VOFIDO-326180 format. One line per field, with one value per atom (N, C-alpha, C): residue number from 1; atom name; x, y, z. Coordinates in pm, whole numbers. Layout:
// residues N
num [NUM;...];
atomo [CA;...];
c1 [X;...];
c2 [Y;...];
c3 [Z;...];
END
This chain:
// residues 97
num [1;1;1;2;2;2;3;3;3;4;4;4;5;5;5;6;6;6;7;7;7;8;8;8;9;9;9;10;10;10;11;11;11;12;12;12;13;13;13;14;14;14;15;15;15;16;16;16;17;17;17;18;18;18;19;19;19;20;20;20;21;21;21;22;22;22;23;23;23;24;24;24;25;25;25;26;26;26;27;27;27;28;28;28;29;29;29;30;30;30;31;31;31;32;32;32;33;33;33;34;34;34;35;35;35;36;36;36;37;37;37;38;38;38;39;39;39;40;40;40;41;41;41;42;42;42;43;43;43;44;44;44;45;45;45;46;46;46;47;47;47;48;48;48;49;49;49;50;50;50;51;51;51;52;52;52;53;53;53;54;54;54;55;55;55;56;56;56;57;57;57;58;58;58;59;59;59;60;60;60;61;61;61;62;62;62;63;63;63;64;64;64;65;65;65;66;66;66;67;67;67;68;68;68;69;69;69;70;70;70;71;71;71;72;72;72;73;73;73;74;74;74;75;75;75;76;76;76;77;77;77;78;78;78;79;79;79;80;80;80;81;81;81;82;82;82;83;83;83;84;84;84;85;85;85;86;86;86;87;87;87;88;88;88;89;89;89;90;90;90;91;91;91;92;92;92;93;93;93;94;94;94;95;95;95;96;96;96;97;97;97];
atomo [N;CA;C;N;CA;C;N;CA;C;N;CA;C;N;CA;C;N;CA;C;N;CA;C;N;CA;C;N;CA;C;N;CA;C;N;CA;C;N;CA;C;N;CA;C;N;CA;C;N;CA;C;N;CA;C;N;CA;C;N;CA;C;N;CA;C;N;CA;C;N;CA;C;N;CA;C;N;CA;C;N;CA;C;N;CA;C;N;CA;C;N;CA;C;N;CA;C;N;CA;C;N;CA;C;N;CA;C;N;CA;C;N;CA;C;N;CA;C;N;CA;C;N;CA;C;N;CA;C;N;CA;C;N;CA;C;N;CA;C;N;CA;C;N;CA;C;N;CA;C;N;CA;C;N;CA;C;N;CA;C;N;CA;C;N;CA;C;N;CA;C;N;CA;C;N;CA;C;N;CA;C;N;CA;C;N;CA;C;N;CA;C;N;CA;C;N;CA;C;N;CA;C;N;CA;C;N;CA;C;N;CA;C;N;CA;C;N;CA;C;N;CA;C;N;CA;C;N;CA;C;N;CA;C;N;CA;C;N;CA;C;N;CA;C;N;CA;C;N;CA;C;N;CA;C;N;CA;C;N;CA;C;N;CA;C;N;CA;C;N;CA;C;N;CA;C;N;CA;C;N;CA;C;N;CA;C;N;CA;C;N;CA;C;N;CA;C;N;CA;C;N;CA;C;N;CA;C;N;CA;C;N;CA;C;N;CA;C;N;CA;C;N;CA;C;N;CA;C;N;CA;C;N;CA;C;N;CA;C];
c1 [173;38;44;-41;-46;-134;-73;-145;-129;-239;-236;-148;-71;24;-46;-172;-246;-292;-291;-334;-218;-97;20;44;50;73;-60;-78;-203;-200;-95;-82;62;105;240;245;361;383;454;398;459;479;601;634;760;788;909;1035;1036;1153;1175;1067;1081;1114;1072;1109;1261;1318;1463;1536;1480;1539;1533;1425;1410;1517;1541;1641;1783;1808;1944;1979;1888;1923;1829;1741;1648;1558;1508;1422;1281;1181;1041;969;858;785;645;595;459;396;265;187;150;179;159;65;19;-69;5;-61;7;60;5;51;157;198;296;438;525;665;751;883;974;970;966;969;843;727;602;601;655;660;751;868;961;896;831;768;654;577;465;515;619;672;730;805;864;758;653;550;456;410;309;368;486;544;655;693;791;927;978;1111;1186;1318;1401;1429;1414;1429;1565;1635;1763;1743;1667;1639;1508;1453;1325;1343;1309;1307;1161;1121;982;975;874;855;706;672;536;524;418;396;274;288;176;83;-48;-145;-140;-165;-160;-290;-281;-401;-444;-568;-621;-741;-761;-874;-962;-1090;-1188;-1275;-1246;-1316;-1273;-1370;-1336;-1323;-1349;-1341;-1204;-1149;-1021;-1040;-967;-971;-830;-819;-688;-693;-593;-582;-527;-550;-507;-356;-302;-162;-148;-29;-7;137;163;296;351;477;543;660;678;790;869;1000;1090;1163;1139;1191;1301;1422;1533;1541;1535;1539;1684;1707;1841;1880;2011;2063;1999;1956;1898;1748;1688;1543;1471;1355;1273;1126;1047;903;841;760;699;599;531;429;492;619;685;747;769;832;742;609;516;483;511;477;577];
c2 [839;864;971;1071;1179;1138;1131;1093;1206;1247;1352;1307;1398;1360;1307;1344;1292;1148;1103;966;872;925;841;744;795;711;658;527;466;438;368;340;300;316;271;120;63;-80;-97;-179;-208;-358;-403;-544;-556;-676;-699;-666;-708;-684;-534;-460;-316;-241;-294;-232;-241;-356;-372;-285;-275;-192;-44;-3;136;172;81;107;103;15;-2;103;128;213;331;360;473;461;339;313;280;341;316;265;193;133;187;191;238;152;133;82;205;204;322;291;395;383;308;213;132;213;330;411;513;517;616;570;666;634;688;664;704;853;932;1078;1125;1074;1111;1067;949;899;988;1023;1111;1246;1306;1437;1428;1319;1303;1288;1207;1188;1319;1390;1516;1622;1626;1729;1696;1572;1537;1509;1449;1408;1500;1599;1701;1643;1551;1493;1495;1483;1477;1331;1298;1160;1144;1035;1004;923;810;729;655;610;539;411;297;169;126;85;51;-91;-166;-301;-333;-411;-459;-595;-612;-736;-804;-930;-1004;-1049;-1049;-1098;-1250;-1301;-1445;-1511;-1637;-1717;-1779;-1758;-1809;-1897;-1999;-2090;-2088;-2101;-2115;-2234;-2348;-2470;-2508;-2525;-2562;-2441;-2323;-2200;-2136;-2091;-2022;-1880;-1791;-1651;-1596;-1470;-1409;-1272;-1243;-1110;-1014;-887;-785;-769;-733;-693;-555;-525;-395;-352;-225;-170;-125;-159;-127;-34;66;158;157;139;151;284;373;509;524;555;579;729;765;906;950;1081;1135;1124;1129;1120;1228;1190;1285;1303;1252;1265;1151;1180;1077;1106;999;1012;986;1080;1069;954;923;818;681;663;535;525;636;633;573;589;535;389;340;202;103];
c3 [-808;-762;-653;-664;-567;-450;-330;-209;-109;-46;56;172;229;335;460;481;596;572;449;418;390;389;361;476;599;716;766;765;809;958;1004;1148;1177;1302;1337;1353;1329;1351;1485;1571;1700;1713;1689;1702;1788;1834;1913;1833;1709;1625;1604;1579;1558;1686;1801;1928;1948;1920;1928;1827;1707;1602;1639;1704;1746;1849;1942;2046;1990;1894;1840;1735;1640;1525;1506;1602;1593;1470;1443;1329;1377;1313;1348;1224;1245;1135;1123;1000;972;865;874;762;681;552;469;352;288;171;61;-6;-109;-227;-252;-364;-327;-201;-156;-187;-218;-243;-128;-136;-29;0;-105;-88;-16;-56;10;156;184;322;406;352;424;455;356;376;477;474;567;710;730;866;919;836;881;909;828;847;962;970;1070;1207;1213;1341;1388;1308;1345;1385;1305;1326;1193;1199;1079;1044;917;869;802;836;775;647;656;537;554;441;438;357;416;345;332;212;183;130;175;123;112;12;-5;63;142;216;156;118;63;173;144;240;249;369;391;349;310;282;414;452;578;549;631;614;736;712;819;779;838;797;657;570;432;341;394;315;331;221;229;178;239;200;202;174;167;231;314;372;268;289;193;192;75;66;130;183;245;227;252;235;369;394;520;493;581;570;700;689;803;789;884;878;983;939;1030;1056;1184;1222;1241;1226;1247;1393;1421;1557;1644;1764;1857;1843;1737;1716;1786;1845;1909;1882;1880;1867;2003;2050;2183;2190;2079;2083;2106;2071;2093;2232;2298;2430;2535;2521;2619;2592;2471;2433;2487];
END
């Protein structure tokens, strides 16, 4: 599926686990478009954030079933990408977080 590079990256993921991973292995996380593949994610990160990418790991996350009283609903499924940057590369938006 052809996805515009500006629509591939939806938002960054900021969790405790990813903060530790960023410090240990220079890996950052993003919520990405469900139709995007590894190559599109790599090109989008390199073009939009001006960094060099070493590897991209992609996983589909199922939405959770949530209840409110007697009604049950379901959160949307989403896709997560863990992007490992090359040695010496840093993202400025993560340095302030």
